[in-house]
C-alpha positions as YAML, in Angstrom:
chain: A
units: angstrom
residues:
- id: 1
  name: MET
  ca: [13.78, 2.62, -1.58]
- id: 2
  name: GLY
  ca: [13.79, -0.52, 0.52]
- id: 3
  name: ARG
  ca: [14.64, -1.18, 4.13]
- id: 4
  name: GLN
  ca: [15.98, -3.94, 6.34]
- id: 5
  name: ALA
  ca: [13.69, -6.95, 6.87]
- id: 6
  name: ASN
  ca: [13.16, -8.41, 10.32]
- id: 7
  name: PRO
  ca: [15.96, -11.05, 10.56]
- id: 8
  name: SER
  ca: [14.06, -13.13, 13.15]
- id: 9
  name: LEU
  ca: [11.38, -14.02, 10.59]
- id: 10
  name: PRO
  ca: [11.65, -16.53, 7.72]
- id: 11
  name: PRO
  ca: [12.21, -15.07, 4.24]
- id: 12
  name: LEU
  ca: [9.20, -14.74, 1.94]
- id: 13
  name: SER
  ca: [10.46, -17.64, -0.17]
- id: 14
  name: GLN
  ca: [10.30, -19.99, 2.84]
- id: 15
  name: PRO
  ca: [6.88, -21.63, 3.25]
- id: 16
  name: LEU
  ca: [5.09, -20.79, 6.47]
- id: 17
  name: GLY
  ca: [2.65, -23.71, 6.28]
- id: 18
  name: PHE
  ca: [-0.27, -21.46, 5.36]
- id: 19
  name: ARG
  ca: [-0.92, -18.46, 3.18]
- id: 20
  name: ARG
  ca: [-2.16, -15.29, 4.77]
- id: 21
  name: CYS
  ca: [-1.90, -11.64, 3.89]
- id: 22
  name: PHE
  ca: [-1.51, -9.09, 6.62]
- id: 23
  name: ASN
  ca: [-2.55, -5.49, 6.30]
- id: 24
  name: ALA
  ca: [0.01, -2.97, 5.13]
- id: 25
  name: ALA
  ca: [1.09, -1.82, 8.61]
- id: 26
  name: LYS
  ca: [1.64, -5.38, 9.83]
- id: 27
  name: SER
  ca: [3.52, -6.31, 6.64]
- id: 28
  name: TRP
  ca: [5.77, -3.26, 7.16]
- id: 29
  name: GLN
  ca: [6.42, -4.26, 10.77]
- id: 30
  name: LEU
  ca: [7.32, -7.82, 9.76]
- id: 31
  name: GLY
  ca: [9.73, -6.55, 7.11]
- id: 32
  name: TRP
  ca: [7.82, -8.22, 4.29]
- id: 33
  name: HIS
  ca: [8.24, -6.49, 0.93]
- id: 34
  name: SER
  ca: [11.11, -4.48, 2.46]
- id: 35
  name: ASP
  ca: [13.08, -4.43, -0.77]
- id: 36
  name: LYS
  ca: [10.01, -3.14, -2.66]
- id: 37
  name: SER
  ca: [8.82, -0.47, -0.25]
- id: 38
  name: VAL
  ca: [8.94, 3.29, -0.09]
- id: 39
  name: GLU
  ca: [8.60, 5.78, 2.76]
- id: 40
  name: LEU
  ca: [6.92, 9.04, 1.77]
- id: 41
  name: ASP
  ca: [7.61, 12.39, 3.41]
- id: 42
  name: LEU
  ca: [4.85, 14.82, 2.53]
- id: 43
  name: THR
  ca: [6.17, 17.89, 4.33]
- id: 44
  name: ALA
  ca: [6.78, 19.92, 1.20]
- id: 45
  name: LYS
  ca: [5.14, 18.34, -1.85]
- id: 46
  name: ALA
  ca: [3.03, 15.62, -3.39]
- id: 47
  name: GLU
  ca: [4.58, 12.21, -3.95]
- id: 48
  name: SER
  ca: [3.84, 9.83, -6.82]
- id: 49
  name: PHE
  ca: [4.70, 6.16, -7.06]
- id: 50
  name: LYS
  ca: [3.71, 2.93, -8.79]
- id: 51
  name: ILE
  ca: [2.34, 0.11, -6.64]
- id: 52
  name: SER
  ca: [1.87, -3.51, -7.62]
- id: 53
  name: PRO
  ca: [-0.40, -6.15, -6.09]
- id: 54
  name: VAL
  ca: [1.31, -8.30, -3.46]
- id: 55
  name: TYR
  ca: [1.00, -11.46, -5.59]
- id: 56
  name: ASN
  ca: [3.30, -9.80, -8.17]
- id: 57
  name: TYR
  ca: [6.10, -9.58, -5.59]
- id: 58
  name: ASN
  ca: [8.45, -12.09, -7.25]
- id: 59
  name: PHE
  ca: [7.69, -11.19, -10.87]
- id: 60
  name: PRO
  ca: [10.32, -9.23, -12.79]
- id: 61
  name: ARG
  ca: [9.33, -5.61, -13.21]
- id: 62
  name: GLU
  ca: [10.64, -2.09, -13.03]
- id: 63
  name: SER
  ca: [12.72, -1.53, -9.90]
- id: 64
  name: SER
  ca: [10.68, 1.62, -9.15]
- id: 65
  name: ILE
  ca: [7.45, -0.33, -8.56]
- id: 66
  name: VAL
  ca: [6.69, -0.98, -4.88]
- id: 67
  name: THR
  ca: [4.26, -3.30, -3.08]
- id: 68
  name: ILE
  ca: [3.92, -1.20, 0.08]
- id: 69
  name: ALA
  ca: [4.21, 2.52, 0.88]
- id: 70
  name: LYS
  ca: [4.44, 4.22, 4.26]
- id: 71
  name: ILE
  ca: [3.29, 7.80, 4.77]
- id: 72
  name: LYS
  ca: [5.43, 9.09, 7.60]
- id: 73
  name: LEU
  ca: [3.72, 11.47, 10.05]
- id: 74
  name: PRO
  ca: [6.53, 12.54, 12.44]
- id: 75
  name: GLN
  ca: [4.31, 14.51, 14.84]
- id: 76
  name: MET
  ca: [1.60, 11.86, 15.18]
- id: 77
  name: PRO
  ca: [1.43, 8.58, 17.15]
- id: 78
  name: TYR
  ca: [0.50, 6.78, 13.92]
- id: 79
  name: ASP
  ca: [1.51, 6.53, 10.26]
- id: 80
  name: TYR
  ca: [-0.45, 5.50, 7.16]
- id: 81
  name: TYR
  ca: [0.42, 2.52, 4.96]
- id: 82
  name: ILE
  ca: [-0.78, 1.76, 1.43]
- id: 83
  name: MET
  ca: [-1.02, -1.66, -0.23]
- id: 84
  name: TYR
  ca: [-2.86, -3.00, -3.28]
- id: 85
  name: ASN
  ca: [-4.83, -6.15, -2.45]
- id: 86
  name: ARG
  ca: [-5.60, -8.01, -5.68]
- id: 87
  name: ALA
  ca: [-7.60, -11.26, -5.38]
- id: 88
  name: LYS
  ca: [-5.37, -13.40, -7.58]
- id: 89
  name: GLU
  ca: [-2.78, -16.17, -7.29]
- id: 90
  name: PHE
  ca: [-2.11, -17.08, -3.64]
- id: 91
  name: ASN
  ca: [-4.42, -14.26, -2.55]
- id: 92
  name: GLU
  ca: [-7.43, -15.40, -4.61]
- id: 93
  name: ARG
  ca: [-9.47, -16.53, -1.60]
- id: 94
  name: THR
  ca: [-9.21, -13.23, 0.19]
- id: 95
  name: SER
  ca: [-12.53, -11.88, 1.39]
- id: 96
  name: ASP
  ca: [-11.61, -8.41, 2.62]
- id: 97
  name: TYR
  ca: [-10.91, -5.39, 0.41]
- id: 98
  name: ILE
  ca: [-10.86, -7.46, -2.77]
- id: 99
  name: ASN
  ca: [-9.14, -5.51, -5.57]
- id: 100
  name: GLY
  ca: [-8.74, -2.56, -3.24]
- id: 101
  name: LEU
  ca: [-5.99, -0.06, -2.63]
- id: 102
  name: THR
  ca: [-6.08, -0.09, 1.17]
- id: 103
  name: ILE
  ca: [-5.05, 2.83, 3.35]
- id: 104
  name: VAL
  ca: [-4.17, 1.52, 6.80]
- id: 105
  name: LYS
  ca: [-3.72, 3.64, 9.91]
- id: 106
  name: GLY
  ca: [-1.13, 2.00, 12.14]
- id: 107
  name: ALA
  ca: [0.22, 2.96, 15.55]
- id: 108
  name: LYS
  ca: [3.97, 3.68, 15.56]
- id: 109
  name: ASN
  ca: [4.41, 1.02, 18.29]
- id: 110
  name: PHE
  ca: [2.51, -1.46, 16.03]
- id: 111
  name: GLN
  ca: [0.04, -2.28, 18.83]
- id: 112
  name: SER
  ca: [-2.93, -1.59, 16.57]
- id: 113
  name: SER
  ca: [-3.80, -1.00, 12.93]
- id: 114
  name: PHE
  ca: [-6.94, -0.91, 10.84]
- id: 115
  name: VAL
  ca: [-8.05, -0.13, 7.30]
- id: 116
  name: GLU
  ca: [-9.19, 3.48, 7.31]
- id: 117
  name: ARG
  ca: [-10.29, 3.68, 3.66]
- id: 118
  name: ALA
  ca: [-10.09, 1.69, 0.43]
- id: 119
  name: LEU
  ca: [-10.23, 2.61, -3.24]
- id: 120
  name: TYR
  ca: [-11.57, -0.32, -5.28]
- id: 121
  name: ILE
  ca: [-10.02, -1.03, -8.68]
- id: 122
  name: TYR
  ca: [-12.37, -2.45, -11.33]
- id: 123
  name: PRO
  ca: [-12.65, -2.09, -15.12]
- id: 124
  name: THR
  ca: [-15.14, 0.75, -14.62]
- id: 125
  name: VAL
  ca: [-12.87, 2.81, -12.34]
- id: 126
  name: TRP
  ca: [-11.89, 6.17, -13.78]
- id: 127
  name: TYR
  ca: [-8.54, 7.83, -13.60]
- id: 128
  name: ASN
  ca: [-8.44, 10.46, -10.87]
- id: 129
  name: ASP
  ca: [-10.70, 8.45, -8.55]
- id: 130
  name: GLN
  ca: [-9.52, 9.32, -5.08]
- id: 131
  name: VAL
  ca: [-10.00, 9.06, -1.35]
- id: 132
  name: GLU
  ca: [-9.45, 11.89, 1.09]
- id: 133
  name: LEU
  ca: [-8.63, 11.57, 4.76]
- id: 134
  name: MET
  ca: [-9.99, 14.63, 6.52]
- id: 135
  name: ASP
  ca: [-7.91, 16.19, 9.29]
- id: 136
  name: PHE
  ca: [-5.46, 13.28, 9.00]
- id: 137
  name: ASP
  ca: [-2.84, 14.98, 11.21]
- id: 138
  name: THR
  ca: [-5.13, 17.18, 13.39]
- id: 139
  name: SER
  ca: [-4.06, 20.29, 11.45]
- id: 140
  name: GLY
  ca: [-7.32, 20.60, 9.52]
- id: 141
  name: ARG
  ca: [-5.59, 19.54, 6.28]
- id: 142
  name: LYS
  ca: [-6.67, 16.66, 4.03]
- id: 143
  name: LEU
  ca: [-4.58, 13.79, 2.72]
- id: 144
  name: ARG
  ca: [-5.56, 12.98, -0.87]
- id: 145
  name: ILE
  ca: [-4.69, 9.60, -2.37]
- id: 146
  name: LYS
  ca: [-5.47, 9.60, -6.08]
- id: 147
  name: LEU
  ca: [-5.40, 6.95, -8.81]
- id: 148
  name: LYS
  ca: [-3.50, 8.55, -11.71]
- id: 149
  name: GLY
  ca: [-3.51, 5.52, -14.00]
- id: 150
  name: PHE
  ca: [-2.60, 1.85, -14.29]
- id: 151
  name: LYS
  ca: [-0.88, -0.60, -16.60]
- id: 152
  name: ASN
  ca: [-3.39, -3.21, -17.65]
- id: 153
  name: GLU
  ca: [-3.24, -6.69, -19.15]
- id: 154
  name: ARG
  ca: [-6.19, -8.50, -20.70]
- id: 155
  name: PRO
  ca: [-8.53, -9.56, -19.23]
- id: 156
  name: PHE
  ca: [-8.67, -6.79, -16.65]
- id: 157
  name: ASN
  ca: [-5.55, -7.39, -14.55]
- id: 158
  name: PRO
  ca: [-3.68, -4.24, -13.53]
- id: 159
  name: ARG
  ca: [0.05, -4.99, -13.18]
- id: 160
  name: TYR
  ca: [0.50, -1.77, -11.24]
- id: 161
  name: LEU
  ca: [-1.31, 1.41, -10.25]
- id: 162
  name: LYS
  ca: [0.03, 4.95, -10.52]
- id: 163
  name: ILE
  ca: [-0.75, 6.74, -7.26]
- id: 164
  name: GLU
  ca: [-0.36, 10.34, -6.14]
- id: 165
  name: VAL
  ca: [-0.39, 11.26, -2.44]
- id: 166
  name: LYS
  ca: [-0.78, 14.95, -1.57]
- id: 167
  name: VAL
  ca: [-1.53, 17.11, 1.44]
- id: 168
  name: ILE
  ca: [-4.30, 19.67, 0.73]
- id: 169
  name: GLY
  ca: [-4.78, 22.83, 2.73]
...
């Protein structure tokens, strides 16, 4: 788990003069969250992981909890990236994908990226809610991203989500 951050950029603890969250692909490119990231290889099996909202980045927690996940697609010109966007703390004024687990499709050369799907997390969400990306790698298979559970605090404030990513077909 973890990877090398971009050394030409200031560390996360250094103020940038403004607060802005980038999508998961851009954050990966910049090296943000690099020590709390995971790269998934789905060639043989499903992968499960715990993901925390970005605002929880500096809070003590289990070392196995990540803030960003990359789904590596070696044969494709793009990869998928997953991040949990919780509207809280420094991110409370966000207007896009509030309380959403975003699935971002990003070009390997980082020239473009966009949110392909989102799974919104609210008190009424049920375990096993999921999104499926049809024909995600042009093989006719589906990529299933499923909410398997979460650790909650009161009032509703998930500290992390349990996610399963699996290729179907």
